[in-house]
C-alpha positions in Angstrom: -79.7 22.8 27.5 -79.1 24.9 30.3 -75.1 26.0 30.4 -74.5 23.1 33.3 -76.0 20.4 30.6 -74.8 21.5 27.9 -71.2 21.3 29.3 -71.6 17.7 30.6 -73.3 16.8 27.0 -69.5 17.6 25.8 -67.3 16.7 28.1 -69.1 13.1 27.0 -68.8 13.9 23.6 -65.7 14.3 23.6 -64.7 11.9 25.7 -66.2 9.5 23.7 -64.6 10.8 20.6 -67.9 11.9 19.2 -66.5 15.6 18.1 -68.5 16.1 15.2 -71.7 15.5 17.5 -70.0 18.1 20.3 -69.4 20.4 18.2 -73.2 20.7 16.0 -74.1 21.2 20.0 -71.8 24.4 20.3 -72.2 25.6 17.1 -76.0 25.1 17.9 -75.1 27.2 21.3 -73.3 29.9 19.4 -76.2 30.5 16.4 -78.3 31.2 19.6 -76.4 33.9 20.7 -73.7 32.3 23.1 -70.3 32.9 21.9 -68.7 32.4 25.8 -64.9 31.6 25.7 -65.5 28.3 26.4 -68.4 28.1 23.8 -65.2 29.1 21.8 -62.6 27.2 23.2 -64.8 24.2 23.0 -65.6 24.2 18.9 -62.5 25.3 18.4 -60.5 22.3 20.1 -63.2 19.5 18.0 -62.4 21.3 15.2 -58.6 20.1 16.1 -58.9 17.4 16.9 -61.5 16.7 13.6 -58.4 18.2 12.1 -60.1 21.3 10.1 -56.7 23.3 12.0 -58.0 26.6 10.1 -61.1 27.2 11.4 -59.8 26.1 14.4 -57.4 28.7 14.9 -59.9 31.3 13.8 -62.2 30.3 16.7 -59.8 30.0 19.4 -57.8 33.4 17.7 -61.4 35.4 18.7 -60.4 34.1 22.3 -57.3 35.3 22.2 -58.6 38.8 20.8 -60.2 38.8 23.9 -57.6 39.3 25.5 -58.7 37.8 28.5 -56.7 35.6 31.0 -55.2 32.7 29.7 -55.7 29.9 32.7 -51.9 28.0 32.7 -51.7 28.5 28.9 -54.3 26.2 27.7 -55.2 28.7 25.2 -51.6 29.2 24.2 -51.3 25.9 24.0 -53.7 24.9 21.3 -53.2 27.2 19.3 -49.4 25.8 19.1 -50.4 22.1 19.1 -53.1 23.1 16.0 -49.7 25.8 14.5 -47.6 23.2 14.5 -49.4 20.4 12.6 -50.0 23.1 9.5 -45.8 23.5 9.3 -45.6 26.7 10.6 -43.4 25.7 13.5 -42.0 29.3 14.1 -45.0 30.5 15.0 -46.2 27.4 17.0 -43.3 28.0 19.2 -44.3 31.8 20.5 -47.5 30.2 21.2 -46.1 27.2 23.1 -43.4 28.6 25.1 -45.8 31.4 25.8 -48.1 28.5 27.6 -45.2 27.3 28.9 -44.2 30.9 31.1 -48.3 30.0 31.5 -47.4 28.0 33.7 -48.2 25.1 31.6 -45.0 23.5 32.5 -45.9 19.5 31.9 -44.4 17.0 29.6 -47.1 17.4 26.8 -46.2 20.8 26.7 -42.1 20.0 26.8 -42.7 17.3 23.7 -44.6 20.1 21.6 -42.0 22.0 22.1 -38.9 19.6 21.4 -41.1 18.8 18.3 -41.5 22.2 16.5 -37.7 22.8 17.4 -36.6 19.7 15.6 -38.9 20.2 12.4 -36.4 23.8 12.7 -33.7 21.0 12.9 -32.3 22.5 16.5 -31.7 19.2 18.3 -29.5 20.3 20.6 -32.3 22.8 21.6 -35.2 20.0 20.8 -33.1 17.5 23.2 -33.2 20.1 26.4 -37.3 19.8 26.5 -37.4 15.8 25.7 -35.4 15.2 28.8 -37.4 17.2 30.3 -40.6 16.1 29.6 -38.5 12.8 29.7 -37.9 13.7 33.3 -41.2 14.6 34.7 -42.5 10.9 33.7 -43.0 10.2 29.8 -41.0 7.2 28.6 -43.6 6.2 26.1 -42.3 4.9 22.6 -43.0 8.1 20.4 -41.0 9.8 22.9 -37.7 7.7 23.0 -38.1 7.5 19.8 -38.2 11.6 19.0 -35.4 11.3 21.8 -33.3 9.5 19.6 -33.7 10.5 16.7 -32.3 14.5 18.0 -29.6 11.9 19.3 -28.8 10.5 15.4 -28.8 14.1 14.1 -26.2 16.0 16.5 -24.3 12.7 15.8 -24.2 11.5 19.5 -24.6 7.5 17.5 -23.9 5.2 20.3 -26.2 7.3 22.8 -29.1 7.8 20.0 -28.8 3.3 19.6 -29.8 2.7 23.4 -32.6 5.3 23.1 -33.8 3.3 19.6 -32.5 -0.2 21.2 -35.5 0.8 24.3 -38.2 1.7 22.0 -37.3 -1.3 20.2 -38.1 -2.6 23.0 -41.3 -1.3 23.7 -42.3 -2.8 21.0 -41.7 -6.0 22.0 -38.5 -6.7 19.5 -41.6 -6.4 16.3 -39.8 -5.4 12.7 -41.3 -1.3 13.2 -40.3 0.0 9.4 -39.7 4.3 10.5 -37.8 2.1 13.6 -35.6 -0.8 11.8 -34.9 1.9 9.5 -32.6 4.3 11.7 -30.8 1.8 13.2 -30.1 0.0 10.7 -28.5 4.0 9.1 -27.5 4.7 12.7 -25.3 0.4 12.7 -24.6 1.5 9.1 -22.8 4.2 10.6 -20.7 3.1 14.2 -19.8 0.4 11.9 -21.3 -2.7 11.9 -22.6 -3.0 8.6 -24.7 -7.0 9.9 -26.8 -5.7 12.5 -27.8 -2.8 10.5 -29.2 -5.8 7.1 -30.9 -7.0 10.0 -32.7 -3.9 10.5 -33.3 -2.9 6.9 -34.5 -6.3 6.7 -36.6 -6.2 10.0 -38.1 -2.6 7.3 -38.1 -3.9 4.2 -40.4 -6.9 4.9 -42.8 -4.5 6.5 -43.0 -3.1 3.2 -40.5 -0.5 3.4 -39.4 -1.2 -0.6 -37.9 2.4 -1.3 -35.3 4.0 -2.8 -33.2 4.6 -0.3 -33.6 1.3 2.4 -32.0 -0.3 -1.2 -29.0 1.8 -1.1 -29.2 1.8 2.7 -29.1 -2.0 2.0 -26.6 -2.0 -0.8 -24.2 0.9 1.0 -23.7 -2.1 3.8 -23.3 -4.5 1.4 -20.4 -3.2 -0.6 -18.8 -2.6 3.3 -19.2 -6.3 3.6 -17.3 -7.0 0.7 -20.6 -8.6 -0.9 -20.0 -6.1 -3.7 -21.4 -7.8 -6.0 -24.9 -7.8 -4.4 -24.9 -3.7 -3.5 -24.4 -3.4 -7.6 -26.7 -4.9 -8.6 -29.6 -3.2 -5.8 -27.2 0.4 -6.5 -28.5 -0.7 -10.1 -31.9 -1.4 -10.1 -32.4 2.4 -8.5 -30.3 3.8 -11.0 -32.2 2.3 -14.3 -35.2 3.6 -12.0 -34.3 6.9 -13.1 -32.1 7.9 -10.1 -28.8 9.5 -11.3 -26.7 11.8 -7.9 -23.7 12.1 -7.0 -24.1 9.3 -4.5 -25.8 6.8 -6.2 -22.8 7.5 -9.0 -20.8 7.8 -6.5 -21.3 3.9 -5.2 -21.5 2.1 -7.3 -17.8 3.6 -8.4 -16.9 2.6 -5.0 -18.3 -0.8 -4.8 -17.0 -1.5 -9.0 -12.7 0.1 -7.2 -12.8 -2.2 -5.0 -13.4 -5.6 -7.6 -11.2 -3.9 -9.7 -12.8 -2.5 -12.1 -11.1 0.8 -12.0 -11.9 1.8 -15.9 -15.7 2.4 -14.8 -15.1 3.2 -11.5 -13.8 5.9 -13.4 -16.5 6.2 -15.7 -19.2 6.9 -12.4 -17.7 8.4 -10.7 -16.5 11.2 -13.9 -20.2 11.4 -14.4 -20.9 12.2 -9.9 -18.5 14.3 -11.4 -20.6 16.1 -14.4 -22.9 16.2 -11.9 -21.6 18.8 -9.5 -19.4 17.4 -7.4 -16.0 18.5 -6.5 -15.6 17.6 -3.4 -12.2 15.3 -1.4 -13.8 12.3 -1.3 -14.6 12.0 -5.2 -11.1 13.0 -5.7 -9.4 10.4 -3.3 -11.5 7.5 -5.8 -10.4 9.3 -8.8 -6.9 9.6 -7.4 -7.8 5.4 -6.4 -8.7 4.1 -9.3 -6.4 6.2 -11.4 -3.6 5.2 -9.9 -4.3 1.3 -9.7 -5.2 1.8 -14.3 -1.0 3.4 -13.8 -2.7 6.6 -15.2 -0.6 7.9 -12.1 0.4 11.3 -13.9 -3.7 12.0 -13.4 -4.0 10.2 -10.3 -1.0 12.5 -8.4 -3.1 16.0 -10.1 -7.0 14.3 -8.2 -4.9 13.4 -5.1 -3.3 17.4 -4.7 -6.3 18.3 -5.0 -8.6 16.1 -2.8 -5.5 17.1 -0.1 -5.8 21.0 -0.3 -9.5 20.1 0.6 -8.6 17.5 3.3 -5.3 17.2 5.0 -5.6 13.9 5.7 -1.0 12.3 5.8 -2.9 9.3 3.6 -3.3 11.4 0.8 0.2 12.4 0.3 1.6 8.3 0.9 -0.6 7.2 -1.7 0.9 10.6 -4.2 4.0 9.0 -3.1 2.9 5.0 -4.6 2.3 7.1 -8.0 5.1 8.4 -7.9 7.0 5.4 -7.0 5.7 3.7 -10.1 6.5 7.1 -12.3 9.9 6.0 -11.3 10.4 8.8 -9.6 11.0 8.0 -6.1 13.3 10.8 -4.6 10.2 12.4 -4.6 8.3 9.4 -3.9 10.4 9.2 -0.9 9.8 12.9 0.4 6.1 12.8 0.5 6.0 9.6 2.2 8.3 10.6 4.5 6.2 13.8 4.9 3.1 11.8 5.5 4.7 10.3 8.7 5.9 13.7 10.1 2.0 14.9 9.8 0.4 11.7 11.4 3.4 9.8 13.6 0.3 7.3 14.1 -0.5 6.8 10.4 2.7 4.9 10.8 2.6 1.1 9.6 4.1 -1.7 7.7 2.4 -0.7 4.1 4.6 3.3 4.2 7.7 1.7 5.7 7.4 -0.6 2.8 6.4 1.8 0.3 9.5 3.7 1.6 11.4 0.3 1.9 11.0 -0.2 -1.9 11.8 4.0 -3.2 15.4 3.7 -1.4 15.6 0.0 -2.3 15.3 1.7 -6.6 17.4 4.8 -5.2 20.0 2.2 -4.8 20.5 2.8 -0.9 19.4 -0.4 0.1 21.0 0.9 4.3 18.0 3.3 5.1 15.6 0.4 2.4 16.4 -2.1 5.3 15.5 0.1 8.0 12.6 1.2 7.0 11.7 -3.4 5.8 12.6 -4.5 9.4 10.7 -1.2 10.6 7.3 -2.5 9.2 7.9 -6.1 11.0 7.6 -4.0 14.3 3.5 -2.9 12.7 3.0 -6.2 10.7 4.1 -9.9 10.4 6.1 -9.4 6.9 4.7 -11.2 4.2 6.3 -13.3 1.1 7.6 -10.4 -0.8 8.7 -7.9 2.6 11.5 -10.7 3.0 11.4 -11.0 -0.4 13.0 -7.5 -0.2 15.2 -7.8 3.3 16.6 -10.4 1.8 17.5 -7.9 -1.3 18.3 -5.7 0.7 20.3 -7.7 3.0 22.9 -8.7 -0.1 23.0 -5.5 -1.2 23.7 -3.7 1.4 26.9 -1.4 2.1 27.6 -5.0 4.9 27.1 -7.3 2.2 25.2 -10.5 4.3 24.7 -13.1 1.6 24.5 -15.2 5.1 21.8 -13.2 6.4 19.8 -12.3 3.4 19.2 -16.1 2.6 17.7 -16.3 5.5 15.1 -13.6 5.0 14.7 -15.1 1.3 14.8 -18.8 3.2 12.4 -16.9 5.2 9.9 -15.8 2.4 9.9 -19.6 0.3 9.0 -20.8 3.8 5.7 -18.6 3.7 4.6 -19.5 0.5 6.5 -17.7 -2.7 8.8 -20.3 -4.8 9.0 -17.7 -8.3 11.6 -17.3 -10.7 12.7 -14.3 -8.7 12.8 -16.0 -5.4 15.2 -18.7 -6.6 17.5 -16.8 -8.5 18.7 -14.3 -5.4 19.2 -17.4 -3.5 21.4 -18.7 -6.1 22.8 -15.3 -6.5 23.6 -15.2 -2.5 24.7 -19.3 -2.6 27.5 -17.7 -5.8 29.3 -14.6 -4.2 29.5 -17.3 -0.9 31.7 -19.4 -3.4 28.6 -22.1 -2.6 28.2 -22.1 -6.9 26.9 -26.1 -6.7 23.6 -24.4 -4.4 23.9 -21.9 -6.5 23.3 -23.6 -10.0 20.6 -26.0 -8.5 18.6 -22.5 -7.3 18.9 -20.6 -10.6 18.6 -23.7 -13.0 15.0 -24.3 -11.0 15.0 -20.9 -11.5 15.0 -20.7 -15.1 12.7 -24.5 -15.5 9.5 -21.8 -13.1 9.9 -19.4 -15.3 7.1 -18.4 -17.9 9.4 -16.6 -20.2 13.4 -16.6 -20.8 15.5 -14.7 -18.4 18.5 -13.0 -19.5 19.6 -12.1 -16.1 19.4 -15.8 -14.8 21.6 -16.7 -18.6 24.5 -14.5 -16.8 24.0 -16.0 -13.5 23.8 -19.4 -14.3 27.1 -19.1 -16.7 29.3 -17.1 -14.2 28.5 -20.0 -11.8 29.7 -23.1 -13.9 32.9 -21.0 -14.7 33.1 -20.5 -11.3 32.8 -24.0 -10.8 35.1 -25.6 -12.6 32.8 -26.4 -16.2 33.5 -23.4 -18.8 32.1 -25.1 -21.4 28.2 -25.2 -19.7 29.5 -21.5 -18.9 29.6 -20.4 -22.6 26.8 -22.4 -23.4 24.7 -20.0 -21.2 26.8 -17.1 -22.3 25.8 -17.0 -25.8 22.7 -17.9 -24.9 22.5 -14.9 -22.5 24.6 -12.9 -25.4 21.5 -13.8 -28.0 19.3 -12.2 -26.5 20.7 -9.2 -25.0 23.1 -6.7 -26.2 26.5 -7.3 -25.3 28.4 -5.5 -22.8 31.0 -5.3 -21.0 30.4 -7.7 -18.1 29.2 -10.5 -20.8 32.0 -10.3 -22.8 34.4 -11.0 -20.2 32.7 -14.0 -19.1 32.9 -14.9 -21.8 37.0 -14.2 -23.0 38.1 -15.6 -19.2 35.9 -19.1 -19.9 36.8 -19.7 -23.4 40.8 -19.3 -21.8 40.0 -22.1 -19.4 39.4 -24.7 -22.3 42.2 -23.0 -24.5 40.9 -21.3 -27.2 42.8 -18.6 -26.8 41.8 -16.4 -29.7 38.6 -16.5 -29.2 39.2 -15.4 -25.8 41.5 -12.4 -27.1 38.1 -11.1 -29.4 35.7 -10.9 -26.6 38.3 -9.2 -24.0 39.4 -7.2 -26.7 35.4 -6.2 -27.5 34.7 -5.8 -23.4 37.4 -3.0 -23.5 35.9 -1.8 -26.5 32.7 -1.6 -24.1 34.6 0.9 -22.2 36.3 -1.8 -19.4 39.2 -0.2 -18.4 41.8 -2.4 -15.1 44.3 -4.0 -14.3 42.7 -7.5 -14.4 41.2 -7.3 -18.3 44.9 -5.6 -19.5 46.7 -8.9 -17.6 43.2 -11.2 -18.5 43.9 -10.4 -22.4 47.8 -10.9 -22.0 47.9 -14.0 -20.6 45.8 -14.5 -23.7 48.1 -13.6 -26.3 51.3 -15.3 -24.2 49.3 -18.2 -24.1 49.4 -18.2 -28.7 52.8 -17.4 -28.2 52.1 -13.5 -29.2 54.5 -12.9 -27.1 54.8 -8.8 -28.1 51.2 -8.0 -28.0 51.2 -10.3 -24.6 53.4 -7.3 -23.4 52.0 -4.8 -24.5 48.7 -5.4 -22.6 50.7 -6.9 -19.4 52.8 -3.3 -19.4 49.1 -1.6 -19.4 48.4 -3.7 -15.9 51.6 -2.5 -15.2 50.3 1.0 -15.2 47.2 1.0 -13.8 48.4 -0.5 -11.0 48.9 -3.7 -10.8 51.8 -4.4 -9.0 52.1 -8.2 -7.7 53.9 -11.2 -7.9 51.7 -13.2 -11.1 52.2 -9.8 -13.3 55.9 -10.0 -13.3 56.1 -14.0 -13.3 53.6 -13.2 -16.8 55.8 -9.7 -17.9 59.4 -13.0 -17.2 58.0 -15.9 -19.2 57.1 -13.5 -22.8 59.8 -12.6 -22.4 61.6 -15.6 -21.8 59.3 -17.0 -25.0 60.9 -14.0 -26.9 65.0 -15.5 -25.6 65.3 -11.9 -23.8 66.3 -13.8 -20.5 67.9 -10.9 -19.7 65.1 -9.1 -18.5 63.6 -12.5 -17.7 65.6 -12.8 -15.5 64.9 -9.2 -14.0 61.2 -9.4 -13.7 60.7 -13.0 -12.5 63.1 -11.7 -9.5 60.8 -9.3 -9.1 57.6 -12.0 -9.2 60.0 -13.7 -6.1 60.4 -10.4 -4.9 56.5 -10.5 -4.7 56.2 -13.9 -2.9 56.2 -16.4 -5.9 56.3 -19.5 -4.7 56.1 -21.9 -6.9 58.1 -25.5 -8.6 57.3 -23.6 -12.4 58.0 -20.7 -11.2 61.5 -21.7 -10.4 62.0 -24.0 -13.1 61.9 -21.3 -15.4 64.2 -18.6 -13.4 66.5 -21.5 -13.1 66.2 -21.9 -17.7 66.5 -17.8 -17.9 69.6 -18.4 -16.0 71.0 -21.1 -17.4 70.9 -19.8 -21.2 72.4 -16.7 -19.8 75.6 -19.4 -18.6 74.9 -18.6 -15.0 75.6 -21.8 -14.0 75.9 -21.1 -10.3 71.9 -19.1 -9.8 70.7 -22.1 -11.9 71.0 -24.8 -9.9 70.2 -22.2 -7.2 66.5 -21.5 -8.5 66.0 -25.9 -9.9 66.9 -26.5 -6.6 64.2 -24.3 -5.0 61.9 -25.9 -7.5 62.8 -29.2 -6.5 61.9 -28.2 -2.4 58.4 -27.7 -3.9 58.8 -30.4 -6.0 61.2 -33.7 -4.4 60.1 -36.1 -7.1 61.1 -35.0 -9.6 64.0 -36.4 -11.5 64.1 -33.2 -14.1 65.1 -30.9 -11.8 67.8 -33.0 -10.3 69.4 -34.4 -14.0 68.8 -30.5 -14.3 71.3 -29.7 -11.4 73.1 -32.9 -11.7 74.4 -31.2 -15.5 74.5 -27.8 -14.1 77.6 -29.4 -11.3 78.9 -31.1 -14.3 79.5 -27.8 -16.0 80.7 -26.4 -13.8 83.2 -28.7 -12.7 84.3 -28.5 -16.7 84.9 -25.0 -17.0 86.5 -24.9 -13.8 88.6 -27.3 -14.5 89.8 -26.2 -18.7 91.0 -22.6 -16.8 92.2 -24.5 -14.1 94.2 -26.4 -17.1 94.7 -23.0 -19.0 
């Protein structure tokens, strides 16, 4: 067969993809002595199409060795193409780029260069050549997918998604395992979890059922809050033998969101034993340990995570744990540091944490400031309104009305527990609205799941102030049975016993309050009053003078001292203190009549009359005072007449 006929025959066979027949004819020509470059190149080309690349390269390199001109880089491109398919991308790139420099600069050569660069993870450079191929008119499924792949690996996910969607359109939106897998992965990374699951499900329906697809579906289900479904799929992969850092971490993450914190910690420990030592693992470990109230361990992990990842959230989580450990000063310090690192991270949560820790430090003004600030970032919850109410009633301004307004907002939002109703009652008590206070305190007691000493004390206090001492004593003694007697409780019991005229019991509890450390003029005054009511005037005076020594200087004290001196028949001393009481403003019928009686006892009838008249001004219908005045006037008259007769 002459050369021209052979060439025509080979062209026809290769066009019809009858490569073996064509190669057979070419090798016959070679065997007959024709080893021209054309023969060798075509044998190499045909062998390449049959996947016999090593043999193809032998023929092509024989031509290369002749160092003949490579017209438009054909030979170099063919060698490069085969080397690329033999997973020798570096060598392939040398030949392909050489071909390009020789003039073979079309969409195919640029695509081949890009494809080999991708194998070397040189996605930026690969993208450059793919874009050149695209500019030259290539717009098929392959190149669109490859551009998407490069953009995906360059973390330019939105751009990658656009190209993948073009590829999807080129496939008439029919499911495609590879493409749907990539779409699913990108949608997940873009937080579009529902779209991700749709694409991943398409890939699975088309037949992909490997570990990768299952773990990706599980990951997206977890992000959507379907933790049980996610865990079922993850465990199905785990049970096939996969036991690496990722799957243990992902199982732990889902368990944590299901509040199965101990199980989460167990899987995180497994990941740790496999070599995981990154900020994510330490963060998750810290978070779960905190939920288990293992706050010291939690802080250790969070500190280590912070050293690796300077994230202000980690500081806020440390602050939360410190608060739970009652290390409130440290908590405040670290929470403020968190805010200083990232002002934009400020939100309701961190302000509420700061408020709560300040509240535990009894710094109610600072606490109130942060609770109110949290409202700028989110509508306050019932808990926040509760804290605002509590701080308002304990702050430097002690605004009980505003406190009640906030507490009722918490109630409107659905909170109706014993704490809230107790606080409402407490505030009404401070406003002296004891009936309302008792309404809420008694309701709080009714709904409380356990006995509350605080409620019993508060109910007792309000009953006492409401003029119901017997009911007060019932609750105060109930509180005494459940808790150790302190100075406040002893004082309240004693005060109420005085109200029911049980002065001996009153003295017992009031003296107990003194033993427990209460030392003020009010207590000594009350003890003095109790002893006076028992007729034990010396003891009464002892405590009343103690009250004076502690600074009490009012009309009540001096009238009580006077009354006890009167009880001892020491009228001169009594008069001295009655007059002192009058100077302080004492002004009552009882007071004036007792003063008058003392003057009468020392036979100073004129002054006695004066004070009986003052008493009569306060009690104008008293016949007793009129009779006294008349009697004393008679005595004065008789004394005068007697003196005149003498």
